[in-house]
N, C-alpha and C positions, 0 to 999 in steps of 0.2 A: 547371472541378472544383472542390470543397469542402476546404475545409479544416476536418477538428473535434479540437474539441479537447478532452480528458481533461479535468476540473475535480472540485475539491473544495468537500465539503458533507456463554397458551399456547393455543392452542385447540388441538382433538382433528384429529388428521391424518386425512384421508379417503385410506383404503388403494387403489391401483391397484393390483389385483392381476394387473390384467389386460399388465399393462405390465412387470413383472419378477418373480423368484423372490423371498421372504423373505428375511432373514436366516439364517431357522434352516434354511429350505429350502437355505441355501450349506452349511452346514455337514454338510448331510443327505448332501452327497453324496464326503466325508471319510469314510470309515469310521472309527469310534473316534476322534474328534475333536469340538472344541467351542468353544466363543467363548475358552475360558480356556486350550486346547491346541490351537494348529494350528500346522501346519508350516512352518518359516522356510528357506527355500532353502539357505542358506550355512552353517547351523549341523550339517549333517552329521545323524548321527544322535541330536547333541541334542533335547530336546524342554524346553522352559521355557514356564511360563505366558505367554500374551500378554502382560501388563501389565509382564512382568520383559526382555522383548524388542521388543514391537510399535511401531511408528511409527505415529500417525493425522494423516492432513495433510488439511483442512479449506481449500478453494477457495468464497472469497466472489467469485461474479459478479454485482454489481448493477448491471445493464443494464437497468432501466427506463427510457432515456432514451433519448440519437438516437447510443449506441453497442452497441444491442440485437443491431444482425447482426454486428458485431463482437468482440464477446462468445460469442455463438452459436459462430462459426466456431472463436473460442480451444478453445472445449467439447469442441468433436470432434475437436479434434488432439490435448489431450490426452489423451480418449479412442482416441486411435489410436497414442499410447506405449505405453510400459510399463504395464499396469494387474496391481496386485497380484493374490493369489489364486492358483488352477489349479496349488496345490500346491507355490507357489514360494515365499510365505512369508504373513505373516500381518499385513502392513501394510495402514491403511486407507484409503482414498479418498474420500471426502465430499465432493461438489459441492451449494454452494447457490445457486440461481439464482434471482433474476429479472429477467425481460427482457419484453420488449413481446410484446403478441400477435402469431401470423403476421399477421394481416390487421387494418387497421386500425392506427391511428394509435401512437405508443408513449407517449403520454398517455391512452391508453385502459386502464386496472386489469387487473393480471392476476394471478393467485396466484403467490408465490414455493413454491419447491420446493425440500428437501432429499433427494438420494438420494445411495447408495453404490453405487457402481462397484468392478466385480471383476470378474475371469475367473472361468466354473466348470472343471468338471475336465477339459473337452475342448479346454478354451482361449478360448471365446467371452467375447467382454466381454458383462457383463451389470448394467444400470440400475434399481436396486434402489429404489425411493420410500418414503421413509422416513416423512415428512411433507411434510404441505401446507398452507398458512398462506391465510385469507382474501383474497381481491381487493383488498381496504384497505387490506393490511400495509404499512405504511414500512418497507422493508429495511434502508434508509439510515439507521439509528435504532439507540441504545445499545442499547436492549429485545429488538431482533431476532438482535442480533450475540450479546448476553448466551446468550439462550433456544438458538441454533443452539450455542457452545460448550459450554455446561452440555449439551445432548444430547448433543455428540460424547464429553465427559467422562465423562457417566456410562452409556451407552452403549457404549462403546467405552476400557475403562480400558485403557492405554497407559506405555510406559517415559516416549515423552515425544509432547510434538502441535507442530505447525506451522501455519502457516495464510498463504493469501496473497490479498490481496483485489483485483481487479479495477473498475476507476468510474472517473469522475471524483471528483480532489480538488484541493486547493489549500491542502496544507499545512497549516502550521498555521492560518492565516486563518479568523475566525468566520467562521460559516455565512452566507450572501449578500454579505461583502465585497467578494468578485471582482466581481462583475458590479455590482453597488452600491456600490462605494466611496467615490461622491460624496456621495450621501445618507445613507450609514451614521453615524451615531448610538450611542455605546455609553453605558447607564445601569448603575452597580449599585444597586440596590433594597435597601435596607435586611436583607432576607430571603438575601441575598447571590444571587438570580436577577439574570442578565442580560437588561434589557430593549431592544428596538431600538425606537427610532423612525420615526414615517412605515410603518408597516407595511402590507403586507403586504412583507417581503422575499423576492422572488424573483428568483434569482441569474440571470447569463447563463450558459446550460450550455456554448457553445460559440462560438465564433466563425467566421463563414462569408465568408473570402477566394479571391472566386471571381478564376481567376487561368487562362490562357492555355497555359502550358506542362505545367499537369497537375502537383499536388504529391499526395501522401501527403494523408489524415487522420491526425489528430495525437490521439493519447489526452491527456489532462492531470489528508471523507473519504466518500466515498460520494456519490451520486445519485439520488434517486426525483421522478420526473416522474408527478404523477396528476391527470389534468386540465389546471387552471390552476396547482397547487400544486408547486413546487420541493422537495424538500427535502434537505437537508445535515444532516452530522455534526459536531459541533468536535472536537477533538483529546483533549482532556481527557472528552468523554465518551465519545470512543470506547476510552481506554485503561482509562477505569472499569469500561468494559460487558465489560474480561477476565478472568472468573472463577479461570483457572488461569497459572501459569508455562508459557509457551510457548518452544520451544525455538530460534523464528524465527518474523521477521513478514517476508513482500515484498509489497509494495506494487507494483500495474503499473499508476499511476496518474501522472500527471504532480506535479512540485513537493513530491512526500513529504519529499525526500531532505535536510531541516534541520535544523541540531542541536537544534532545539524539539521535532520530533517524536521524536526518539533520545534525546530524555535525559526526555519525556515516558512515554515504553516503560519507562522503564528498571528499571523493577520487575516490568515484566508478560511480558517476552522476554530472551532471550540476545542474539540477533540480529538487526538489522532490514535490509533491504536496500531502497535504494529510486534513483528517481532526483532531480537537483535542479534539473533542467529539464522539459520537457515532455517528452512518450512517444508516436513515433508510435502508430498504433492496431493493428499488426500487434502491439505489445508485447512480452510475455517467448516463448519459442521452446520453445511447448505439449509440440510433440511431443517434448520432455526431459524435461518436469517429474517428469512417472513414473521415468524412467531417475535421477533427480537425488535427490529427495527420497526415494523408498518401494523401489527395489530390492535396498539392504543395510540390514544395519539400521542403517545413519550417516546422516542425511540433508546432503547436499551442498548449502546455502543459495548457499553463493558460488558454485556452479559454475553454477545458474541463473542468480544473474550476470551470471559472465564470456561464458556463454550469449546473452543478451541485446544484450551490447555488441558482442560478437563477428560477431553477421551484419546489426548494422548498419556495421560499421566494412567490411566487405567490397561495402557500396555505393555508388555513386557520387552526386552534388550533394547534392540537399535531403534525400535518403534515407541520406547517410552523417551522421547523428543521433545521437547518444547521451550521457546523462550517468546513469553506477551507480556507487556505492559500498554498499560492507555496513560495518556500524555492531559492533564489541563494547559492547552498552551495559554490561559488567561491568567497561568498564575506559574509562569518561568523566567517573571523579571529579577526574583531574590534570587534563585538559581544565575543567570546572568551574572549579577553583583558579586554575590561569594565567588564565584568561578576569574570571574576578572581580578581580584582581588588577588586570590590566592597562586594565579597565575603568574601574575607579576611577583610577587613578593619570594613566588620557590620557584623563578624560571631555573636558574642556574642545577638545580637540583632534578630537573629533566634529564639532561646531560648525561647525570651519571644513576639514573633509575636502573633499577636490575629487573626488566621489561616481564622476565620469565616470572618474575611474582603480581603479579597482575592480570586480573581476570581478562582470558581472551573471549571471544565470540567466533572463531575462527576455524576453519579450517585448509589442509595444504599448504599452511605457511603464509596463505594470502590473509597477511595481518595489517589491516587496517584499520580492525574493530574488538577495542575494548571497554571494559565495563569506567563509565565515567568514574565513579565512587573509588572503585579501585585504585583509577589511574593517581585520583586524585592524595588520597590517603599514604599511596607510597610515593609522595612526595616528602613526606617527616613531619605532617601537620601535627598541630598538637590537639589535644583533646577541643579544648575548646572551637578551634577549626572546624572537628570534624563535626563537631553537635550542631552548626551553625551549618555544613552543609549538608547532612540528613534532615535538617527542619526545611532545608530549601528544597530538598527533593522528596522529602511527604510533603510539603507543599502544591508538587505538583505534579506526583506520580498518581496517578488515583488508582492502579490499580498493576500488580504485579504478579507473575508467578513463573516458575522454572523448575523444569525435570532436574534431579541432582546430577545427569550424567548429558549431554548430548552428542550423541552417536557414538555409542561407546562400541570399541570392537571395529569403529571405521573412520579411523583418521580423527576421531571426535576429542572429547576435553572434559573436566569435572566443571560443573560449574558450585563455586564456594563462595561466590559473591554478586547479589543479583540488585544491583538501585533500581529497575528499569528501562537504564539509558546508556547505547554505549556511546565511543569517543572516539576520535582521532586520535594516537599515541605518536605525535611527534620524534619523540626516543626512536620508535622502531616505526618508521615510515618512508618516503620515500622524496627524493629532493624536488623531483620535479610537481608529485603531489603539492608539497609545501606549497607552490608557488600557487596551484591554483584555488588549495583552499583558505586560501587570503579573500578571496571572490566571497566566501559565505556570509552570511548572517551571524552568523556564530560565531566566528571570528574576527569579525569588527566588534562584536560587543566586547568577545572577550581577551582578544588577544593571544591565543594559544600560540599560532603561529608566527613570529615577527620575523 
């Protein structure tokens, strides 16, 4: 059996009327209601404009790669759980899906689709196609992410918005680095654009490790494989593509749980939920997503994170593998201040650090992800400084959980320290990655890499 690992990197719509009823038809099922005044199950007889109570959740399922079948299963589970509509509430569930064709290779182009999922007056689940993109569209791109979010904002005015992205991912790393780090060269041109020498960079989307004992697939900011080309987003581009403030962003993808990610998104969302290590392909508990995010007026993204952890905590063997945390991005400033002071004070200690004592979150010697608290503690800080660091972490990390081991027996690691945030460790880094890292907001704020 093979292990699959998730990794990081307006045209006119075709109306598919035969597939589902339109949004206007949905409201015709509720006499006297409109998109501005629709029922909300827990509001009793109170009726308020939708934009004052509604929450819109946007699911990005970027599976035009080897994860296509797994992500399709996730969407089926999402639709089988709580779905808004049917007179229960006015929340909105939108799914942007880009997957491989039903037949043929996942490198064969297929059209991305945006649909609204709701229940009609009789309780039947309806999938209403709102927008279709051309087959050559790259969904793992800032332009497409922005188009989808702007559409959601403009067509469904809401009190709050949230999103979940499920695909390959590699945290803060630049596109292509994870699979081609030995040949990666960073160069910043005079115009500020970033160039990669020795083009093209085609990242390795997954590792195939044949085993006899039968391991699970594992999920490893998005990736599209179109023909012979692989496309990924970089963290800054992803952040810049978000046109409005979100209540939360959830990543069902590997290695996104870094301080670099949370800090880069601090002005784009209140909360971010993510994994510091890889993610087994089952990912989040999609049957419960609707209950957590859409069944009431107040979304519960922390509950989504806990559902994820609990689903793996009860497993045995290699399946008993999970790291997850949720960070309040609005409470990260004290952490940046503490880290900035300690990085400057103990800069010389980085070069002499025994990296073997630092908590890792990686396998296959892809050593770009370590535990933040473990890194700083191993600089030799004082007890008072350690207390300040812990306090800063407690203020912003509102949920964290990890199993005792990750992928035990599959080149995995023991988890002895878990702060809820990973970070780059220059002492065991990469010279070209250092140059790229200087462009990230976290490095600007703290001076980790000089």
